[in-house]
N, C-alpha and C positions, 0 to 999 in steps of 0.2 A: 147769260148773253143770249138772245137767240136772235137768229139771222146770220145772215154773213153778207159783209157788204164794202165798199172802200168807204170810210168815213174822214172829214177832214177833222185835224186837228182841234178845231172848235166844236165839232158834233162830239166826239169822243170825250171831249170836258164833260159835257154835260150828258150824256150815255154812262157813262164811265163815274157817276157824279159822289156826292156823299153819301154813307149806309142808310141814311133814313130815307132816301130815294128808293133804296132797291128792297129786293123782297128779304126778310124774317131769317136770320138768321138758320133758324131749325129748319127751313124749306132749302138751304143752300147746302147744308151738312145731311141732307137726304140724302142726295145721290153722288157718285164716282163721275167728276166731268173733265175731259181734257179743253182745255182753253187754248188755241193757236190764235199769234196774233202774228202777219206779215205788215208792214210797214217799211216807208220812205225814210232816209235818216235826211235832216239837213244839218247844215253848216256848223249849228252848234250840237249836233249830236255825238257823246264820248263813245267811237267806235274801235277807237284803239286804246282808251283809258281805262283800264282796268281797275285803276281805284275808283273812280268815278261812277263805273257801270258799277261796281259790286255795293257802294255807296246808295245808290238807286235802286239797287234790287232789294237791300237789306229794308231801305227806308219804305220800300212801294211794301212788301209784305208785314213789314210793323202797322202800315196805316189799313193793313185790310184785317188787322188783328191775327195774322199767323205770327210762327214760330220757326226763325231759321235754326236749324241743329248742327250743320256744316254749311260749305262751301268748297269748291274746286273751279279749277279754270284751266285752260290752254290756250297758249298764245301763238300764232302760229307766225311764219314767215312774215309773211304781208300786214301783220300788225291784226289782222280779223282775232275776234275772240269766242271763246265756247266759255262761258262762266253758269255753272249750275250750282245752286240753292236746295238741299236738302232739309226741307219743310217737313214739323211733325205734323203739318195738312198732305204731305205728296214732296212733289217737289217744282221747283222753278228754273226753267231754262233758258239762256239768251246766245243765239248766236249773231257775230256781226260779219258783213261782207264790206269790207269799207271801198273794194273795188266797184262793188256795185250801187253802192249806197242803201242797201240794204241789212235790216233788220227780224229776226222771226223769234219769238218768243214762244213757248211752251210752257204753260200752267197747268198742271194736273193736282186738283184738288180732292179731297176724300174726308174733308175735315169741316171745319165750323170757320170758313177761313174766306172774306169779303173780296171775292175776286173779281170784280168790276172794280173795286177799288184798287187791289192790286194792280191791274189792265192800267186803270187812270192813272195813276202814279208815274207808273213806266213810262207809260204817253208823254204824259209831260218833263218830268226828268229825263227823258233820254232824248226831247224834243223829237219826238217821231210827228209825221207826217202823211196821209194815205193808208191811213190803217184798215185792214180789214181782218176783223176779229169772229171766229164761229166756236162753236160749244158745243164737243161733241160727248153725250153720255155715257160711260164706260160702263161695262161690268156684263154678266150673262142672266139673260132670262130665265127665271126660275121655268122649272121642269128641265133643261139645258142636258149636257152630257155630264156623266157619274162614273 
């Protein structure tokens, strides 16, 4: 997911489309990447509905050929939710701020998961708009500290 920029929901759907339009799984599996997504909620977004958010997150991981090993969450007094899915491929976290109509998603991948597909499904199922996405390669360059 190269680049950084605000994308409309329409542009995101194409950008995070079906796996056939994306890089081969072996290419994605080679590195560790943190995918960060900041987005605006819409009236249809389930910012305070834990069951809908959890179902959407599980469906998105499954669509990206990932594997959920466990979940944890916290619901705050204002209804905001932090949801974390532990994945065989690392983790997915979703944080909501209903008072700001804000959703922040982090997907750390270190396995053969189609991150673009996961993100696209989350954007679609959580009804997100004004999506800003970045991919940050992780790891220490060879020859680092020992």
